[in-house]
C-alpha positions as CSV (number, residue, x, y, z in Angstrom):
1,A,-19.5,10.4,-8.8
2,F,-16.2,8.0,-9.1
3,T,-18.4,5.2,-10.6
4,L,-19.9,8.0,-13.3
5,G,-16.5,8.9,-13.8
6,L,-15.8,5.9,-14.9
7,R,-18.1,5.4,-17.3
8,N,-17.0,8.4,-19.7
9,V,-14.2,6.9,-21.5
10,E,-12.2,10.7,-21.3
11,I,-12.7,11.0,-17.4
12,K,-11.8,6.6,-16.8
13,E,-8.3,7.2,-19.1
14,K,-7.5,10.1,-16.7
15,F,-8.3,8.2,-13.6
16,V,-6.0,5.2,-15.0
17,E,-3.2,7.7,-16.0
18,L,-3.3,9.4,-12.4
19,Y,-3.5,5.9,-10.7
20,K,-0.8,4.0,-12.3
21,G,1.3,7.4,-11.3
22,V,0.9,7.0,-7.7
23,E,1.1,3.1,-7.9
24,K,4.7,3.6,-9.3
25,Q,5.9,6.3,-7.0
26,L,4.1,3.9,-4.3
27,E,6.4,1.0,-5.9
28,E,9.6,3.2,-6.0
29,E,9.2,3.7,-2.3
30,I,8.6,0.6,-1.3
31,T,11.8,-0.8,-3.2
32,I,13.6,1.8,-1.4
33,A,12.5,0.9,1.6
34,T,12.7,-3.1,1.2
35,K,16.6,-2.5,0.0
36,A,17.3,-0.3,3.3
37,S,15.9,-3.2,5.2
38,I,13.0,-1.2,6.8
39,I,9.9,-3.2,5.6
40,K,9.9,-7.0,4.2
41,V,8.2,-7.0,0.9
42,N,8.8,-9.5,-2.2
43,D,6.8,-7.9,-4.8
44,P,6.9,-4.4,-4.4
45,S,3.9,-3.7,-7.2
46,K,1.3,-6.5,-5.5
47,V,2.3,-4.5,-2.2
48,A,1.6,-1.2,-4.4
49,K,-1.6,-2.2,-5.6
50,L,-2.6,-3.5,-2.2
51,I,-2.0,-0.8,-0.6
52,L,-3.7,1.8,-2.9
53,S,-6.8,-0.9,-2.7
54,L,-6.7,-0.7,0.9
55,V,-6.9,3.5,1.3
56,E,-9.3,3.8,-1.8
57,G,-11.5,1.2,-0.5
58,S,-11.6,2.7,3.4
59,N,-12.3,6.0,1.3
60,F,-15.0,5.2,-0.6
61,Y,-16.4,3.1,2.2
62,Q,-16.4,5.9,4.7
63,N,-18.8,7.8,2.2
64,V,-21.6,5.0,1.7
65,D,-21.4,4.2,5.7
66,P,-24.9,5.1,7.5
67,S,-23.2,5.3,10.7
68,F,-20.2,7.6,9.4
69,D,-21.7,11.2,10.0
70,V,-19.5,13.7,8.5
71,L,-20.8,16.6,10.7
72,K,-20.6,14.7,13.9
73,D,-16.9,13.1,15.5
74,Q,-15.6,13.1,11.9
75,E,-12.0,13.5,13.1
76,D,-12.1,10.9,15.9
77,E,-13.9,8.6,12.8
78,L,-11.1,9.7,10.5
79,N,-8.5,8.6,12.5
80,Y,-10.0,5.8,13.5
81,R,-10.4,4.5,9.8
82,A,-6.8,5.4,9.3
83,S,-5.3,3.3,12.0
84,L,-7.1,0.8,10.9
85,V,-5.3,1.0,7.5
86,K,-2.1,1.8,8.9
87,S,-2.1,-1.0,11.1
88,A,-3.2,-3.5,7.9
89,I,-0.5,-1.4,5.8
90,E,2.2,-2.4,8.7
91,Q,1.5,-6.4,8.7
92,I,1.2,-6.2,5.0
93,C,5.1,-4.6,4.9
94,L,6.7,-6.2,7.9
95,S,5.5,-10.1,7.5
96,G,7.2,-10.8,4.5
97,N,4.7,-12.7,3.3
98,F,3.8,-10.1,0.3
């Protein structure tokens, strides 16, 4: 549905608007956390884009992964995938390399 929506100009514009808003809010939160020395981030905009890519990519992959059975062990699998994304985000935000 997502890729089909991007083929429709009106729907694509709505997606772009939605994601720009989410990205801007995330960038603001990253900036606040950086100024408070909670995380080490050099480029909040880049990190916001990277975090969104990780989260959205994980969500997309979950829907196309044939080993993922939504009717069986869904909570455990979702928690596992979320922990992988969380770990990657922590490494990005604490490393000072981004």
